[in-house]
N, CA and C atoms as an extended XYZ file, in Angstrom:
324
Properties=species:S:1:pos:R:3:atomname:S:1:resname:S:1:resid:I:1 pbc="F F F"
N        -2.135       -1.232      -11.814 N   MET     1
C        -2.407        0.041      -12.444 CA  MET     1
C        -1.127        0.648      -12.989 C   MET     1
N        -0.043        0.456      -12.271 N   GLU     2
C         1.222        1.004      -12.741 CA  GLU     2
C         1.607        0.410      -14.097 C   GLU     2
N         1.442       -0.896      -14.255 N   ASN     3
C         1.745       -1.525      -15.545 CA  ASN     3
C         0.817       -1.004      -16.639 C   ASN     3
N        -0.458       -0.825      -16.332 N   ALA     4
C        -1.407       -0.315      -17.328 CA  ALA     4
C        -0.996        1.077      -17.784 C   ALA     4
N        -0.568        1.902      -16.865 N   LEU     5
C        -0.152        3.253      -17.223 CA  LEU     5
C         1.180        3.256      -17.971 C   LEU     5
N         2.080        2.376      -17.568 N   ARG     6
C         3.399        2.340      -18.196 CA  ARG     6
C         3.314        1.791      -19.623 C   ARG     6
N         2.607        0.677      -19.812 N   TYR     7
C         2.606        0.007      -21.107 CA  TYR     7
C         1.372        0.321      -21.944 C   TYR     7
N         0.296        0.736      -21.311 N   GLY     8
C        -0.938        1.005      -22.032 CA  GLY     8
C        -1.328        2.461      -22.070 C   GLY     8
N        -0.532        3.308      -21.446 N   LYS     9
C        -0.718        4.767      -21.454 CA  LYS     9
C        -1.969        5.247      -20.724 C   LYS     9
N        -2.850        4.366      -20.312 N   GLN    10
C        -4.021        4.757      -19.522 CA  GLN    10
C        -4.545        3.526      -18.785 C   GLN    10
N        -5.322        3.780      -17.747 N   ALA    11
C        -5.915        2.692      -16.975 CA  ALA    11
C        -7.370        3.034      -16.688 C   ALA    11
N        -8.258        2.124      -17.016 N   ARG    12
C        -9.673        2.258      -16.667 CA  ARG    12
C        -9.954        1.200      -15.594 C   ARG    12
N       -10.387        1.642      -14.440 N   VAL    13
C       -10.575        0.756      -13.299 CA  VAL    13
C       -12.055        0.654      -12.985 C   VAL    13
N       -12.517       -0.576      -12.772 N   SER    14
C       -13.888       -0.782      -12.314 CA  SER    14
C       -13.874       -1.829      -11.210 C   SER    14
N       -14.821       -1.692      -10.301 N   ILE    15
C       -14.944       -2.612       -9.174 CA  ILE    15
C       -16.368       -3.129       -9.154 C   ILE    15
N       -16.500       -4.454       -9.105 N   THR    16
C       -17.814       -5.067       -8.998 CA  THR    16
C       -17.801       -6.051       -7.835 C   THR    16
N       -18.952       -6.206       -7.209 N   SER    17
C       -19.063       -7.180       -6.123 CA  SER    17
C       -20.321       -8.005       -6.317 C   SER    17
N       -20.244       -9.220       -5.840 N   SER    18
C       -21.369      -10.140       -5.898 CA  SER    18
C       -21.182      -11.156       -4.780 C   SER    18
N       -22.048      -12.130       -4.719 N   GLU    19
C       -21.899      -13.179       -3.716 CA  GLU    19
C       -20.614      -13.970       -3.920 C   GLU    19
N       -20.067      -13.944       -5.143 N   ALA    20
C       -18.827      -14.666       -5.451 CA  ALA    20
C       -17.587      -13.914       -4.985 C   ALA    20
N       -17.736      -12.639       -4.625 N   GLY    21
C       -16.608      -11.859       -4.159 CA  GLY    21
C       -16.525      -10.516       -4.848 C   GLY    21
N       -15.324       -9.983       -4.876 N   VAL    22
C       -15.075       -8.668       -5.453 CA  VAL    22
C       -14.086       -8.822       -6.605 C   VAL    22
N       -14.372       -8.133       -7.707 N   ASN    23
C       -13.438       -8.078       -8.829 CA  ASN    23
C       -13.016       -6.639       -9.050 C   ASN    23
N       -11.720       -6.424       -9.102 N   ILE    24
C       -11.163       -5.140       -9.487 CA  ILE    24
C       -10.566       -5.355      -10.876 C   ILE    24
N       -11.112       -4.646      -11.843 N   GLN    25
C       -10.721       -4.840      -13.239 CA  GLN    25
C        -9.998       -3.595      -13.734 C   GLN    25
N        -8.848       -3.815      -14.362 N   ILE    26
C        -8.054       -2.723      -14.912 CA  ILE    26
C        -7.852       -2.995      -16.390 C   ILE    26
N        -8.346       -2.094      -17.229 N   ASP    27
C        -8.188       -2.208      -18.678 CA  ASP    27
C        -7.218       -1.144      -19.151 C   ASP    27
N        -6.315       -1.530      -20.055 N   ASP    28
C        -5.441       -0.546      -20.673 CA  ASP    28
C        -5.632       -0.585      -22.182 C   ASP    28
N        -4.963        0.303      -22.878 N   SER    29
C        -5.070        0.341      -24.335 CA  SER    29
C        -3.716        0.061      -24.975 C   SER    29
N        -2.909       -0.730      -24.302 N   GLY    30
C        -1.577       -1.058      -24.803 CA  GLY    30
C        -1.587       -2.201      -25.797 C   GLY    30
N        -0.420       -2.745      -26.069 N   PRO    31
C        -0.284       -3.793      -27.074 CA  PRO    31
C        -0.716       -5.177      -26.590 C   PRO    31
N        -0.993       -5.329      -25.309 N   GLY    32
C        -1.318       -6.650      -24.780 CA  GLY    32
C        -0.056       -7.466      -24.544 C   GLY    32
N        -0.265       -8.750      -24.279 N   ILE    33
C         0.839       -9.672      -24.010 CA  ILE    33
C         0.642      -10.868      -24.933 C   ILE    33
N         1.709      -11.367      -25.565 N   PRO    34
C         1.535      -12.569      -26.378 CA  PRO    34
C         0.888      -13.684      -25.553 C   PRO    34
N        -0.063      -14.377      -26.142 N   GLU    35
C        -0.799      -15.427      -25.417 CA  GLU    35
C         0.147      -16.428      -24.756 C   GLU    35
N         1.248      -16.746      -25.422 N   SER    36
C         2.201      -17.717      -24.884 CA  SER    36
C         2.923      -17.208      -23.641 C   SER    36
N         2.835      -15.908      -23.365 N   GLU    37
C         3.540      -15.306      -22.231 CA  GLU    37
C         2.622      -14.972      -21.056 C   GLU    37
N         1.307      -15.126      -21.223 N   ILE    38
C         0.344      -14.691      -20.200 CA  ILE    38
C         0.651      -15.298      -18.830 C   ILE    38
N         0.870      -16.584      -18.738 N   GLU    39
C         1.146      -17.199      -17.434 CA  GLU    39
C         2.589      -16.981      -17.004 C   GLU    39
N         3.496      -16.902      -17.956 N   ARG    40
C         4.910      -16.746      -17.628 CA  ARG    40
C         5.189      -15.423      -16.926 C   ARG    40
N         4.422      -14.365      -17.232 N   VAL    41
C         4.696      -13.066      -16.604 CA  VAL    41
C         4.415      -13.066      -15.103 C   VAL    41
N         3.749      -14.118      -14.605 N   PHE    42
C         3.503      -14.229      -13.164 CA  PHE    42
C         4.677      -14.880      -12.421 C   PHE    42
N         5.680      -15.354      -13.164 N   LEU    43
C         6.854      -15.939      -12.527 CA  LEU    43
C         7.788      -14.820      -12.058 C   LEU    43
N         8.463      -15.020      -10.921 N   PRO    44
C         9.368      -13.981      -10.427 CA  PRO    44
C        10.468      -13.658      -11.435 C   PRO    44
N        10.774      -12.397      -11.560 N   PHE    45
C        11.860      -11.847      -12.376 CA  PHE    45
C        11.627      -11.945      -13.878 C   PHE    45
N        10.415      -12.266      -14.301 N   VAL    46
C        10.112      -12.305      -15.729 CA  VAL    46
C         9.653      -10.923      -16.162 C   VAL    46
N        10.318      -10.406      -17.192 N   ARG    47
C         9.942       -9.130      -17.806 CA  ARG    47
C         9.872       -9.350      -19.293 C   ARG    47
N         8.839       -8.831      -19.923 N   LEU    48
C         8.749       -8.934      -21.373 CA  LEU    48
C         9.580       -7.857      -22.042 C   LEU    48
N         9.784       -6.749      -21.376 N   GLU    49
C        10.618       -5.669      -21.880 CA  GLU    49
C        12.032       -6.018      -21.446 C   GLU    49
N        12.869       -6.421      -22.373 N   GLU    50
C        14.151       -7.046      -22.044 CA  GLU    50
C        15.322       -6.082      -21.857 C   GLU    50
N        15.126       -4.787      -22.040 N   SER    51
C        16.277       -3.883      -22.013 CA  SER    51
C        16.910       -3.770      -20.631 C   SER    51
N        16.157       -4.074      -19.594 N   ARG    52
C        16.609       -3.912      -18.203 CA  ARG    52
C        16.867       -2.457      -17.857 C   ARG    52
N        16.361       -1.587      -18.676 N   ASN    53
C        16.478       -0.149      -18.433 CA  ASN    53
C        15.563        0.206      -17.266 C   ASN    53
N        16.079        0.863      -16.267 N   ALA    54
C        15.278        1.220      -15.092 CA  ALA    54
C        14.115        2.139      -15.444 C   ALA    54
N        14.218        2.855      -16.552 N   ASN    55
C        13.138        3.755      -16.960 CA  ASN    55
C        11.982        3.033      -17.633 C   ASN    55
N        12.182        1.781      -18.025 N   THR    56
C        11.136        1.074      -18.762 CA  THR    56
C        10.454       -0.008      -17.940 C   THR    56
N        10.793       -0.169      -16.705 N   GLY    57
C        10.102       -1.169      -15.915 CA  GLY    57
C        10.853       -1.548      -14.667 C   GLY    57
N        10.229       -2.426      -13.908 N   GLY    58
C        10.808       -2.889      -12.661 CA  GLY    58
C        11.688       -4.096      -12.890 C   GLY    58
N        11.698       -4.979      -11.898 N   ILE    59
C        12.545       -6.165      -11.994 CA  ILE    59
C        11.730       -7.436      -12.193 C   ILE    59
N        10.437       -7.299      -12.408 N   GLY    60
C         9.627       -8.467      -12.707 CA  GLY    60
C         9.067       -9.187      -11.498 C   GLY    60
N         8.818       -8.468      -10.428 N   LEU    61
C         8.262       -9.099       -9.223 CA  LEU    61
C         6.809       -8.715       -8.952 C   LEU    61
N         6.326       -7.612       -9.506 N   GLY    62
C         5.004       -7.100       -9.156 CA  GLY    62
C         3.871       -8.079       -9.369 C   GLY    62
N         3.785       -8.660      -10.561 N   LEU    63
C         2.683       -9.590      -10.833 CA  LEU    63
C         2.810      -10.873      -10.015 C   LEU    63
N         4.036      -11.339       -9.820 N   ALA    64
C         4.241      -12.542       -9.009 CA  ALA    64
C         3.786      -12.309       -7.572 C   ALA    64
N         4.146      -11.170       -7.013 N   ILE    65
C         3.752      -10.850       -5.641 CA  ILE    65
C         2.243      -10.664       -5.548 C   ILE    65
N         1.672       -9.918       -6.494 N   ALA    66
C         0.216       -9.683       -6.475 CA  ALA    66
C        -0.552      -11.004       -6.531 C   ALA    66
N        -0.142      -11.914       -7.423 N   ARG    67
C        -0.854      -13.193       -7.529 CA  ARG    67
C        -0.678      -14.029       -6.269 C   ARG    67
N         0.525      -14.053       -5.709 N   ASN    68
C         0.746      -14.839       -4.483 CA  ASN    68
C        -0.109      -14.325       -3.335 C   ASN    68
N        -0.208      -13.020       -3.189 N   ILE    69
C        -1.037      -12.457       -2.123 CA  ILE    69
C        -2.506      -12.773       -2.368 C   ILE    69
N        -2.967      -12.574       -3.599 N   ALA    70
C        -4.376      -12.864       -3.914 CA  ALA    70
C        -4.693      -14.321       -3.649 C   ALA    70
N        -3.842      -15.224       -4.099 N   ARG    71
C        -4.102      -16.661       -3.908 CA  ARG    71
C        -4.042      -17.057       -2.444 C   ARG    71
N        -3.195      -16.392       -1.652 N   ALA    72
C        -3.135      -16.680       -0.216 CA  ALA    72
C        -4.446      -16.339        0.474 C   ALA    72
N        -5.228      -15.445       -0.144 N   HIS    73
C        -6.524      -15.051        0.407 CA  HIS    73
C        -7.682      -15.722       -0.321 C   HIS    73
N        -7.381      -16.735       -1.151 N   GLY    74
C        -8.428      -17.465       -1.857 CA  GLY    74
C        -8.867      -16.829       -3.158 C   GLY    74
N        -8.127      -15.835       -3.630 N   GLY    75
C        -8.473      -15.154       -4.871 CA  GLY    75
C        -7.466      -15.460       -5.959 C   GLY    75
N        -7.363      -14.557       -6.929 N   ASP    76
C        -6.413      -14.746       -8.024 CA  ASP    76
C        -6.237      -13.435       -8.783 C   ASP    76
N        -5.200      -13.382       -9.579 N   VAL    77
C        -4.989      -12.304      -10.542 CA  VAL    77
C        -4.939      -12.961      -11.915 C   VAL    77
N        -5.730      -12.440      -12.829 N   LEU    78
C        -5.819      -12.987      -14.178 CA  LEU    78
C        -5.529      -11.897      -15.190 C   LEU    78
N        -4.941      -12.268      -16.312 N   LEU    79
C        -4.685      -11.347      -17.412 CA  LEU    79
C        -5.357      -11.895      -18.665 C   LEU    79
N        -6.000      -11.016      -19.416 N   ASN    80
C        -6.647      -11.394      -20.670 CA  ASN    80
C        -6.407      -10.307      -21.698 C   ASN    80
N        -6.032      -10.716      -22.912 N   ASN    81
C        -5.924       -9.765      -24.004 CA  ASN    81
C        -7.315       -9.399      -24.487 C   ASN    81
N        -7.469       -8.140      -24.840 N   ARG    82
C        -8.692       -7.644      -25.453 CA  ARG    82
C        -8.304       -7.086      -26.817 C   ARG    82
N        -9.246       -6.869      -27.710 N   PRO    83
C        -8.874       -6.311      -29.020 CA  PRO    83
C        -8.149       -4.972      -28.906 C   PRO    83
N        -8.451       -4.210      -27.863 N   GLU    84
C        -7.846       -2.889      -27.731 CA  GLU    84
C        -6.939       -2.759      -26.517 C   GLU    84
N        -6.371       -3.852      -26.024 N   GLY    85
C        -5.454       -3.762      -24.896 CA  GLY    85
C        -5.488       -4.986      -24.014 C   GLY    85
N        -5.062       -4.806      -22.782 N   LEU    86
C        -4.978       -5.889      -21.813 CA  LEU    86
C        -5.948       -5.625      -20.666 C   LEU    86
N        -6.511       -6.683      -20.127 N   ARG    87
C        -7.375       -6.597      -18.944 CA  ARG    87
C        -6.731       -7.409      -17.828 C   ARG    87
N        -6.556       -6.774      -16.674 N   ALA    88
C        -6.092       -7.453      -15.461 CA  ALA    88
C        -7.262       -7.479      -14.490 C   ALA    88
N        -7.504       -8.640      -13.909 N   ILE    89
C        -8.589       -8.783      -12.941 CA  ILE    89
C        -8.018       -9.328      -11.643 C   ILE    89
N        -8.249       -8.597      -10.569 N   LEU    90
C        -7.945       -9.075       -9.226 CA  LEU    90
C        -9.263       -9.553       -8.646 C   LEU    90
N        -9.353      -10.856       -8.373 N   HIS    91
C       -10.566      -11.419       -7.769 CA  HIS    91
C       -10.261      -11.773       -6.327 C   HIS    91
N       -11.123      -11.315       -5.433 N   LEU    92
C       -11.040      -11.677       -4.017 CA  LEU    92
C       -12.366      -12.284       -3.606 C   LEU    92
N       -12.337      -13.418       -2.917 N   PRO    93
C       -13.583      -14.064       -2.508 CA  PRO    93
C       -14.255      -13.277       -1.386 C   PRO    93
N       -15.520      -13.593       -1.124 N   PRO    94
C       -16.190      -12.903       -0.013 CA  PRO    94
C       -15.543      -13.261        1.318 C   PRO    94
N       -15.671      -12.364        2.259 N   ILE    95
C       -15.162      -12.619        3.603 CA  ILE    95
C       -16.145      -13.539        4.303 C   ILE    95
N       -15.657      -14.643        4.880 N   PRO    96
C       -16.574      -15.556        5.577 CA  PRO    96
C       -17.274      -14.852        6.741 C   PRO    96
N       -18.492      -15.223        6.968 N   GLY    97
C       -19.254      -14.632        8.060 CA  GLY    97
C       -20.011      -13.407        7.601 C   GLY    97
N       -20.681      -12.821        8.523 N   GLU    98
C       -21.511      -11.657        8.214 CA  GLU    98
C       -20.702      -10.378        8.327 C   GLU    98
N       -20.841       -9.520        7.348 N   LEU    99
C       -20.154       -8.234        7.378 CA  LEU    99
C       -21.043       -7.195        8.010 C   LEU    99
N       -20.435       -6.333        8.781 N   THR   100
C       -21.158       -5.220        9.352 CA  THR   100
C       -20.938       -4.003        8.487 C   THR   100
N       -22.007       -3.370        8.057 N   GLN   101
C       -21.858       -2.161        7.266 CA  GLN   101
C       -21.742       -0.975        8.202 C   GLN   101
N       -20.817       -0.109        7.875 N   HIS   102
C       -20.599        1.082        8.678 CA  HIS   102
C       -21.149        2.288        7.954 C   HIS   102
N       -21.837        3.123        8.675 N   ALA   103
C       -22.357        4.339        8.079 CA  ALA   103
C       -21.232        5.323        7.858 C   ALA   103
N       -21.308        6.056        6.795 N   VAL   104
C       -20.312        7.069        6.498 CA  VAL   104
C       -20.905        8.415        6.864 C   VAL   104
N       -20.242        9.134        7.725 N   ALA   105
C       -20.742       10.457        8.137 CA  ALA   105
C       -20.244       11.488        7.155 C   ALA   105
N       -21.124       12.355        6.744 N   GLU   106
C       -20.761       13.454        5.860 CA  GLU   106
C       -20.576       14.710        6.692 C   GLU   106
N       -19.550       15.451        6.374 N   THR   107
C       -19.328       16.708        7.069 CA  THR   107
C       -19.447       17.833        6.066 C   THR   107
N       -19.911       18.945        6.539 N   ALA   108
C       -20.073       20.118        5.660 CA  ALA   108
C       -18.903       21.033        5.789 C   ALA   108
């Protein structure tokens, strides 16, 4: 979400679940990423914004860390260009076994 806000000026977040797992989708309205760079941005220390200015970005670890954590849990992080921006999808597989649903108590 931080990247969507920094480079795309806004973030639209949606969450969907199915038997295949949970997808958290973040759409921005930024310039996107060149197709040739989509996988490279997941490598540690890769930044497309080359100024190294602390005000324009981090050090290039966020996407690498996010993907490593997702993959360690059987999921993934994917990036896709859209006509009006970039879409990031965090996919997490279902938790093995039966889930117990907890009731949410409302207070007045």
